[in-house]
C-alpha positions in Angstrom: 199.6 66.6 38.8 197.9 69.4 37.4 199.9 72.9 37.7 200.1 76.1 36.1 203.3 76.8 34.6 204.6 80.1 33.2 204.6 80.2 29.5 206.1 83.2 28.0 205.0 82.0 24.4 201.6 81.3 25.0 198.6 83.6 24.6 196.5 85.3 25.6 197.8 84.1 29.6 201.4 83.8 29.9 199.8 81.0 33.0 199.0 78.0 31.1 197.2 75.0 32.9 198.8 71.8 32.0 199.8 68.4 33.6 203.2 68.1 34.9 205.5 65.6 37.0 205.2 65.6 40.5 207.9 66.7 42.6 210.0 64.3 44.5 211.3 65.4 48.0 214.9 65.3 48.9 215.8 63.9 52.1 215.2 67.6 54.3 211.8 67.8 52.3 208.0 67.0 52.1 205.7 66.5 49.8 202.5 68.6 50.4 199.4 67.8 48.2 197.8 71.1 48.5 194.5 71.9 48.9 194.4 75.9 48.3 196.8 78.8 47.7 196.8 82.6 48.0 197.5 84.8 44.9 200.1 87.8 46.2 201.1 91.0 44.0 204.5 89.4 44.2 203.7 86.6 41.5 202.4 89.6 38.9 205.3 91.7 39.9 207.8 88.7 39.2 206.5 87.6 36.0 206.3 91.5 35.1 209.9 91.8 35.9 211.1 88.8 34.5 212.1 87.0 37.6 210.2 83.4 36.9 211.1 80.1 39.3 213.2 77.6 38.3 210.1 75.1 37.5 208.3 78.1 36.2 205.5 77.7 38.7 204.5 81.2 40.9 202.1 80.8 43.9 204.3 81.3 47.6 201.4 80.5 50.2 200.2 77.1 50.7 198.0 75.6 52.8 197.4 71.2 52.4 198.2 67.9 54.0 202.1 65.9 54.3 202.3 63.2 51.6 205.5 62.0 51.9 208.9 63.3 53.8 212.4 62.7 53.4 214.4 60.6 55.7 215.7 63.3 57.3 212.8 65.2 58.3 211.5 65.3 62.0 209.1 67.9 62.6 206.2 66.7 60.5 204.7 63.1 59.7 202.4 62.2 56.8 199.0 63.2 57.0 199.8 66.7 58.7 197.9 69.6 58.0 200.2 72.4 57.3 200.8 75.9 55.6 203.3 78.5 54.9 204.9 80.9 52.9 207.2 79.2 50.0 208.4 82.1 48.4 212.2 81.8 50.2 211.9 77.9 48.3 211.5 78.3 44.6 207.9 78.9 44.9 205.4 75.9 43.0 202.0 76.7 45.0 199.9 76.9 42.0 200.2 73.0 41.4 198.7 69.9 43.1 201.5 68.9 45.2 205.0 70.9 46.0 208.4 69.8 47.7 209.7 72.1 50.2 211.7 72.2 53.3 209.8 71.4 56.4 211.5 74.5 57.9 209.0 76.4 56.0 205.9 74.9 57.2 204.0 75.4 60.2 201.3 73.3 61.5 197.3 74.0 60.8 194.7 73.9 63.1 191.9 71.2 62.3 189.4 74.4 63.3 190.8 76.4 60.5 190.3 75.8 56.8 192.8 75.2 54.4 191.5 78.7 52.5 191.7 80.5 55.4 194.9 79.1 56.6 196.6 80.1 52.8 195.2 83.5 52.9 197.6 84.2 56.1 201.0 83.5 55.3 202.6 86.6 53.3 200.0 89.1 53.8 199.5 88.5 57.7 203.6 88.7 58.4 204.0 91.2 56.6 201.5 93.2 58.3 202.9 91.6 61.9 206.2 92.7 60.8 205.4 96.0 59.7 203.3 97.0 63.2 204.8 94.9 65.7 208.4 94.6 64.7 209.7 98.1 62.8 206.9 100.2 63.9 207.0 99.0 67.4 203.1 100.1 68.2 202.2 100.4 71.6 198.8 100.7 73.3 197.5 104.3 73.0 199.4 105.2 69.6 197.8 106.9 66.9 198.3 105.3 64.1 197.3 105.6 60.3 196.8 102.7 57.6 196.8 104.1 54.2 195.9 101.6 51.8 193.8 99.4 54.5 191.6 97.1 52.1 193.8 94.7 50.6 195.4 91.5 51.8 198.1 93.4 54.1 195.7 96.1 54.9 193.2 94.4 56.6 195.6 92.3 58.5 197.3 95.5 59.5 194.1 97.0 60.3 193.4 93.9 63.1 196.8 93.9 64.2 197.1 97.7 65.0 194.1 96.9 67.1 195.1 93.9 68.8 198.3 96.0 69.8 196.2 98.4 71.5 196.5 101.2 68.9 193.6 103.8 67.7 193.4 103.4 64.3 192.5 105.5 61.5 192.3 103.8 58.1 192.3 105.2 54.3 190.6 103.0 51.6 188.1 103.0 48.5 184.7 103.8 49.1 184.2 100.2 48.7 186.0 99.0 51.3 184.5 101.3 54.3 182.2 99.2 55.7 184.4 96.6 56.1 187.5 98.4 57.3 185.1 100.0 59.5 183.8 96.2 60.8 187.5 95.0 61.3 187.8 97.6 64.1 189.0 100.9 62.8 188.2 103.3 64.4 188.1 106.0 62.0 187.8 105.1 58.5 188.4 107.5 55.5 187.0 107.5 51.6 190.3 108.6 49.9 188.1 109.7 46.7 186.6 111.9 49.2 188.8 113.0 51.5 192.5 113.7 51.8 193.8 112.8 55.3 197.1 114.9 54.4 195.4 117.9 54.2 193.5 117.5 57.3 196.6 118.6 59.9 196.5 115.5 61.5 199.2 113.7 63.0 200.3 110.0 63.6 202.8 108.3 66.0 202.8 105.6 63.0 201.9 105.8 59.6 201.7 102.4 57.6 201.9 103.1 54.0 200.8 100.0 52.2 199.0 101.3 49.0 199.2 104.0 47.2 201.7 106.8 45.4 201.9 109.5 48.2 204.7 112.3 48.1 206.9 111.3 51.3 207.2 114.6 52.4 203.3 114.1 52.8 204.0 111.3 55.1 206.6 113.1 57.0 204.3 116.2 57.5 201.6 114.0 59.0 204.0 112.2 61.2 203.9 113.4 65.2 207.1 114.3 66.9 209.4 111.2 67.4 207.0 109.4 64.8 207.6 106.7 62.4 206.5 106.3 58.5 206.7 102.5 58.0 206.9 101.8 53.9 205.2 98.8 53.8 204.1 98.3 49.9 202.8 100.7 47.5 203.3 102.0 43.8 207.4 101.0 43.1 208.6 104.6 42.4 207.7 104.9 46.3 209.1 102.2 47.1 212.2 103.4 45.2 212.0 107.0 46.9 212.1 105.6 50.2 215.0 103.5 49.5 217.2 106.7 48.2 215.3 109.5 50.2 214.9 107.6 53.4 217.7 108.3 54.9 217.6 112.1 54.6 214.0 111.9 55.7 214.9 110.7 58.9 216.9 113.1 60.0 215.6 114.9 63.3 213.0 113.1 65.4 210.7 111.9 62.4 211.8 108.5 60.7 210.8 106.8 57.5 211.6 103.1 57.1 211.2 100.3 54.5 210.0 96.9 55.4 211.5 93.9 54.2 209.3 91.6 55.3 210.6 87.9 55.1 209.1 84.3 56.0 209.2 83.4 59.6 207.4 80.3 60.9 207.7 81.6 64.3 205.2 84.5 63.3 203.2 82.4 61.5 202.1 80.1 64.6 201.8 83.4 66.3 199.5 84.7 63.5 197.6 81.2 63.9 197.0 81.5 67.2 195.2 85.0 66.9 193.4 83.3 64.1 192.8 80.5 66.5 191.5 82.6 69.2 189.4 84.8 67.3 191.2 88.0 67.5 191.9 88.8 64.2 190.5 86.7 60.9 191.5 86.3 56.9 189.3 88.4 55.0 188.7 86.5 51.2 187.5 88.7 48.6 187.1 85.6 45.5 188.1 82.1 45.5 189.0 80.6 41.9 189.6 76.7 40.9 193.3 75.8 40.2 192.4 76.3 35.9 191.6 79.8 36.3 194.5 81.0 37.7 195.4 83.1 35.4 191.9 85.0 36.0 192.7 85.3 39.6 196.0 87.0 38.9 194.6 89.4 36.8 192.2 90.1 39.1 194.3 90.6 42.0 196.4 93.0 39.7 193.6 94.8 38.7 194.3 96.4 42.1 190.6 96.2 43.9 190.4 93.0 45.5 189.3 93.2 49.2 191.3 91.5 51.3 192.8 88.3 49.8 192.1 86.1 46.7 192.6 82.2 46.9 192.9 79.6 44.8 191.1 76.4 45.5 193.1 73.5 44.5 
């Protein structure tokens, strides 16, 4: 099969398009023929940190069909269309086939394309766990989403609106029109206005991108408000880990999201997509052989929504 393999000795790209053996599923696994896979920040960040999967093939968010099943598999049959986040099973999505436990996958409705399904798992589930689980967002609450134009941010805006919040979204000028179209009540260009100097306060703040001071986030919280650190610069995440407990003394709280793959959340998300209540935003599509370019494009930080590889 064709795959994109991490090869540190290669130049100029460490991601190399080459022929490798098709994996063989064990008794509890299924073999998925991949039709689409999306790129996540975790892919290039893991490369930079030297955290390389065993088979040296990155890619977590896959969508495809079941090609073969192990003898213990009960959930799926050959031919089923599936999608899922395989980051907890060794990755392997930048390839034509992958063998993964059936527990990592959910059924894909026929009405949803493979590319749209592949755009969902990690970003949409992260946004859901931030909005619904850690933020406990309720109807009428004022929610600030800082970094609304990327993969997680576009889903966070839609999900916050789905749960009845009044959403203020901060993004680049390039993403203003898109973010407004996704339902945000107020959209702010961060190059033109500093929301943290406006004196406005919010019941919930989702910090998705950027490198803001933690004190800025706390100051912008209303009493009993919560800041959920979803992503952003590594230094910002580290500061939240170190100082989050201290900054949470009093009624204003700061929480760091540790998003985890969850098939039940995937099933919840895909139902919302099927019903037209949320939608994935795909910025660019690349063929499998151009995965290195796709990863470079995403790592530059200007993608609107998701970047998807068509296999």
